[in-house]
C-alpha positions in Angstrom: 52.6 -15.5 1.5 51.0 -12.2 2.4 50.2 -10.1 -0.6 49.4 -6.4 -1.0 50.7 -3.4 0.8 50.7 -4.3 4.5 53.0 -1.7 6.3 52.8 -3.5 9.6 54.8 -6.4 8.1 57.7 -4.2 7.2 59.6 -5.4 10.3 58.6 -9.1 10.3 59.1 -12.1 8.2 57.5 -15.4 7.0 58.7 -19.0 7.0 56.6 -21.9 5.7 53.5 -19.9 5.8 54.1 -18.8 9.4 54.9 -15.4 10.9 58.4 -14.9 12.2 59.6 -12.2 14.6 63.3 -11.5 14.4 63.6 -14.8 12.6 61.7 -16.8 15.2 58.5 -18.7 14.3 55.6 -17.6 16.5 54.8 -21.3 17.2 58.3 -21.5 18.8 57.5 -18.6 21.0 54.1 -20.0 21.9 55.6 -23.4 22.8 58.1 -21.8 25.2 56.1 -18.9 26.7 52.4 -19.8 26.1 49.6 -17.4 25.2 48.3 -14.8 25.4 51.6 -13.2 24.9 53.1 -9.8 24.1 56.3 -10.0 22.0 58.5 -6.9 21.4 61.4 -7.0 18.9 64.0 -4.6 20.4 65.7 -4.3 17.0 62.6 -2.5 15.7 62.6 0.0 18.6 66.3 0.7 18.0 65.8 1.1 14.3 62.9 3.6 14.8 64.9 5.6 17.3 67.9 5.8 15.1 65.7 6.9 12.2 64.3 9.8 14.2 67.7 10.9 15.5 69.3 10.8 12.1 66.4 12.7 10.5 65.9 15.3 13.3 69.5 16.0 14.0 70.0 18.3 17.0 66.6 17.4 18.7 66.4 15.6 22.0 63.9 12.7 22.1 62.0 12.0 25.2 60.3 8.6 25.3 56.7 8.7 26.5 56.7 5.9 29.0 52.9 5.7 28.9 53.1 4.0 25.5 54.9 1.0 27.0 56.6 1.0 30.4 58.5 -2.3 29.7 61.9 -1.9 31.4 63.8 -3.6 28.6 62.4 -1.1 26.1 63.1 1.8 28.4 66.7 0.7 29.1 67.4 0.3 25.4 66.1 3.8 24.6 67.9 5.3 27.5 71.1 3.7 26.4 70.7 5.1 22.9 70.3 8.6 24.4 66.6 9.1 24.9 65.2 11.0 27.8 62.0 10.0 29.5 58.6 11.8 29.6 56.7 10.6 32.7 53.1 11.2 33.5 52.9 9.7 37.1 55.1 9.0 40.0 55.0 5.4 39.0 56.6 6.2 35.6 59.1 8.5 37.4 60.0 5.6 39.7 60.6 3.4 36.6 62.8 6.1 35.0 64.9 6.4 38.1 65.0 2.6 38.5 66.9 2.3 35.2 69.2 5.1 36.0 67.9 7.9 33.8 69.5 11.2 34.6 67.1 13.7 36.2 68.3 16.2 33.5 66.7 13.9 30.9 63.2 13.6 32.6 60.2 15.8 32.0 56.8 15.4 33.8 53.5 15.9 32.0 49.9 15.4 32.8 46.9 17.5 33.7 46.2 16.2 37.2 49.5 16.1 39.1 48.9 15.8 42.8 51.0 17.6 45.4 52.7 14.3 46.2 53.7 14.0 42.5 54.9 17.6 42.2 56.9 17.2 45.4 58.5 14.1 44.0 59.4 15.9 40.8 61.0 18.7 42.7 62.9 16.4 45.1 64.1 14.3 42.1 65.5 17.4 40.4 64.1 16.6 37.0 64.7 18.9 34.0 61.1 20.3 33.7 57.6 20.0 34.9 55.2 20.6 32.0 52.7 22.8 33.9 49.1 22.6 32.8 47.3 25.4 34.6 47.7 28.4 36.8 46.5 26.5 39.8 49.1 23.8 39.2 51.8 26.4 38.8 50.9 28.1 42.1 51.0 24.7 43.9 54.3 23.9 42.4 55.7 27.3 43.4 54.6 26.7 47.0 56.1 23.2 47.1 59.4 24.3 45.6 59.6 27.2 48.0 58.9 24.9 51.0 61.7 22.6 49.8 63.9 25.5 49.0 64.5 24.0 45.6 64.3 25.7 42.2 62.4 23.8 39.5 62.3 24.1 35.7 58.9 24.7 34.1 57.5 24.3 30.6 54.1 25.9 30.1 51.8 23.5 28.3 49.7 25.5 25.8 46.3 24.6 24.4 46.7 26.3 21.0 43.8 27.6 18.9 44.5 25.3 16.0 44.7 21.5 15.9 45.6 18.7 13.5 42.3 17.8 11.8 43.4 14.3 10.8 44.6 13.3 14.3 42.5 10.5 15.7 43.1 12.0 19.1 43.0 15.8 19.1 44.7 17.3 22.1 44.3 21.1 21.4 42.0 23.5 19.5 39.0 23.6 21.7 38.2 23.7 25.4 40.6 21.2 27.1 41.8 19.8 30.4 45.3 20.1 28.9 47.3 23.3 29.2 46.9 27.0 29.4 44.6 28.4 26.6 46.8 30.3 24.1 44.8 33.5 24.3 44.9 33.8 28.2 48.3 32.4 29.1 50.0 35.8 29.2 47.5 37.5 31.5 47.4 34.4 33.8 51.2 34.3 34.1 51.4 38.0 34.8 49.1 37.5 37.8 51.5 35.3 39.7 54.9 35.9 41.3 57.4 33.1 40.7 60.6 32.8 42.8 61.3 29.1 42.6 59.7 28.1 39.3 62.0 28.9 36.4 60.1 29.1 33.1 62.3 27.4 30.6 59.8 27.3 27.6 56.7 25.8 26.4 55.1 22.4 25.6 52.4 21.7 23.0 51.0 18.3 22.1 48.7 18.8 19.1 47.4 15.3 18.5 48.2 11.7 18.2 48.5 9.3 15.2 49.1 11.9 12.5 50.5 10.6 9.2 50.1 13.9 7.2 53.5 15.7 6.9 51.9 19.0 6.1 49.7 19.0 9.2 52.7 18.0 11.4 54.8 20.8 9.9 52.0 23.4 10.3 51.9 22.4 14.0 55.7 22.6 14.3 55.8 26.1 12.9 52.9 27.3 15.1 54.7 26.0 18.2 58.0 27.5 17.2 56.5 31.0 16.6 54.4 30.8 19.8 57.4 29.8 22.0 59.4 32.8 20.7 56.5 35.2 21.1 55.7 34.1 24.7 59.4 34.3 25.6 59.3 37.9 24.6 56.0 38.8 26.1 56.6 37.1 29.5 60.3 38.0 29.4 61.8 34.5 30.1 64.9 33.2 28.3 63.8 30.5 25.9 65.7 27.4 26.9 63.3 24.6 26.0 60.6 23.9 23.4 58.8 20.6 23.6 57.0 20.1 20.3 55.1 17.1 21.6 54.9 14.3 19.1 51.9 12.6 17.5 53.8 10.9 14.7 51.5 8.2 13.4 52.1 4.6 12.3 50.0 2.8 9.7 47.1 0.7 10.9 45.1 0.1 7.8 46.1 -1.7 4.6 47.2 0.9 2.0 48.2 3.5 4.6 51.7 4.8 3.9 54.2 5.4 6.8 55.0 9.0 7.8 57.5 10.5 5.4 60.0 11.3 8.2 62.6 12.7 5.8 60.2 15.2 4.2 59.1 16.3 7.7 62.7 16.7 8.8 63.4 18.9 5.7 60.4 21.1 6.6 61.5 21.4 10.2 64.9 22.5 9.1 63.4 25.1 6.9 61.2 26.4 9.6 64.1 26.8 12.0 66.1 28.6 9.3 63.2 31.0 8.8 63.2 32.2 12.4 67.0 32.1 12.9 67.3 35.7 11.8 64.8 36.9 14.4 65.5 34.6 17.4 68.6 33.1 18.7 67.9 29.4 19.5 71.5 28.3 20.0 70.9 27.8 23.7 67.4 26.4 23.3 66.8 22.7 23.9 64.5 21.5 21.1 62.7 18.3 21.8 60.0 15.8 20.7 58.2 13.3 23.0 57.5 10.1 21.1 55.9 6.9 22.3 53.8 5.1 19.7 56.1 6.0 16.8 59.1 4.4 18.5 57.5 1.2 19.9 54.1 0.4 18.3 55.5 -1.5 15.4 57.9 -3.5 17.5 55.0 -5.4 19.3 52.8 -8.3 18.4 50.1 -9.7 20.6 49.7 -13.4 20.2 46.6 -15.3 21.2 45.5 -18.9 20.6 42.3 -20.0 18.8 40.2 -22.0 21.3 37.0 -22.3 19.2 35.6 -21.5 15.8 31.8 -21.1 15.4 29.2 -20.0 12.9 26.3 -17.9 13.9 23.6 -16.8 11.5 26.0 -16.5 8.6 28.9 -15.0 10.5 32.1 -16.7 11.5 33.5 -16.2 15.0 37.1 -17.1 16.0 37.3 -17.3 19.8 40.7 -16.7 21.3 42.2 -17.1 24.8 43.0 -13.4 25.0 40.5 -10.6 24.8 40.0 -7.0 25.4 41.1 -7.3 29.0 44.6 -7.8 27.7 44.3 -5.7 24.5 41.6 -3.1 24.9 42.8 -0.6 22.3 40.7 -2.0 19.4 37.5 -1.7 21.5 38.4 1.6 23.2 39.5 3.4 20.0 36.9 1.6 17.8 39.5 0.5 15.3 40.8 -2.9 14.2 44.5 -3.4 14.5 46.1 -5.4 11.6 45.3 -9.0 12.4 46.4 -12.3 10.8 46.3 -16.0 11.4 50.0 -16.1 12.3 50.4 -19.9 11.8 48.6 -20.0 8.5 49.4 -16.9 6.6 48.6 -18.5 3.2 45.1 -19.7 4.2 42.1 -18.3 2.5 38.5 -18.0 3.7 35.7 -15.6 4.3 35.8 -12.7 6.8 35.7 -13.5 10.4 35.3 -11.7 13.7 38.1 -12.3 16.3 36.6 -12.3 19.7 38.0 -13.0 23.1 36.8 -15.3 26.0 35.1 -12.6 28.1 31.4 -12.6 29.0 30.6 -9.3 27.2 29.6 -8.7 23.5 32.1 -5.9 23.2 35.1 -8.3 23.7 36.1 -8.2 20.0 39.7 -7.8 18.8 38.8 -7.4 15.1 35.4 -7.3 13.3 34.8 -9.0 10.0 38.4 -9.1 8.9 40.0 -11.0 6.0 42.2 -13.4 7.9 41.8 -16.6 5.9 40.8 -19.8 7.7 41.6 -20.2 11.4 41.4 -23.6 13.2 41.5 -24.5 16.8 45.2 -24.2 18.0 46.2 -21.6 15.4 47.8 -18.4 16.6 46.3 -15.0 15.9 48.8 -12.1 15.7 47.7 -8.6 16.3 50.2 -6.0 15.1 51.1 -2.5 16.3 50.7 -3.9 19.8 53.9 -2.4 21.1 52.2 0.8 22.2 49.1 1.1 24.4 48.7 -2.6 24.5 49.5 -4.1 27.9 49.8 -0.7 29.6 46.3 0.5 28.4 44.3 -2.6 29.1 42.0 -3.5 32.1 44.1 -6.5 33.0 42.0 -7.6 36.1 38.7 -7.7 34.3 37.0 -11.1 34.8 40.1 -12.3 36.8 41.9 -13.9 34.0 45.6 -14.4 34.6 47.9 -11.6 33.4 49.6 -12.2 30.1 53.4 -12.6 29.7 55.7 -10.2 27.9 58.7 -11.3 25.9 61.4 -9.1 24.4 63.6 -10.4 21.6 67.1 -9.0 21.9 69.5 -9.7 18.9 67.4 -12.8 18.0 67.2 -14.1 21.6 63.8 -14.2 23.3 63.8 -13.1 26.9 61.0 -13.3 29.4 60.4 -9.7 30.5 57.2 -10.1 32.5 56.2 -13.5 33.8 52.7 -14.9 33.2 50.2 -14.4 36.0 48.0 -17.1 37.6 44.6 -17.4 39.3 46.2 -15.8 42.3 46.3 -12.5 40.4 42.7 -12.1 41.5 44.0 -11.7 45.1 46.4 -8.8 44.4 46.0 -6.1 47.1 42.8 -7.7 48.5 42.9 -7.7 52.3 40.8 -8.5 55.4 38.7 -11.1 53.6 
């Protein structure tokens, strides 16, 4: 039995010393679907979404597809009322594929091509989150050519950031958004006929667990939106507060106190209600990791255990090609021997099969004793797992994805084969 405060186990169980996902033993899943394997429990996604909607009443939630573009997850969130935040025409294609209303799609990203801007205009989405004066001018020309109006949210690079955010998105020089101190002069230099400014978008940083930092960012964005509406004389119809809600990765970390945050948000809105009428303003958050990270587990099988100069290495059949985030972000995801939760042993390094020394899933972690054939579970793999990884590195077959819907495991993406190495190769 696992002991101690391990927040990543809040949504999972244990039976006979083995990890269970939605009541299913991981060995059952491995027997049916093989490894390496991504498993997503849809009940966790639904629970997280409902938590947010209940706490932040009156706010729209846009799901950041980049976190996990699995269609089952997207369809579930859309059915619950979520909009979609896309950052490419590929993600826009997926959103349209599952029938998301254009009025519930926003398009973000600092390097939108003319093709992408054109597709956004033609699709009639709610808003393009514009990142620069150059992008705004291109969008205006494209919209004018198509004789179509397009909604715009000005992405702002604020002066302040969230200091505890592992990924800071604002505060210094940045490829993201208009600098707060120059946006007014830049916007006054351009004539807009087809681009309708609806409001602003600010994404402060990712992975924040500190309620006070999140609230400080919310208040800054709220005041800034109101001020820019007055200075640039546009009716404030949309404020995209970004997201950045964190989930615990380390033992002892506590989950974000969502209720405390929601209380602070309500107070902040009450404070400005006497100065600004927000009754016709769409208030929104764009959330990815917070909704899906904890739903996902990456399962990989132990194929060798070796000792090297006093250190133990557990070699698995899946590596950083299929889960690059621990290497890329230089942080260990919570990791256990899923088929032997009660085992005890000295720290070990979990390493994949790739011919590079950086192929390490977790370094010197207390996982107990792992034997050949055991399953290793890596938690918080529902966000930036499959979608973030360099899946073709060293030509290993692509991993499978399984969703568990009301206790039933469903193959969501079939496992690849050696022929994956030929994808899009021609004229050989």
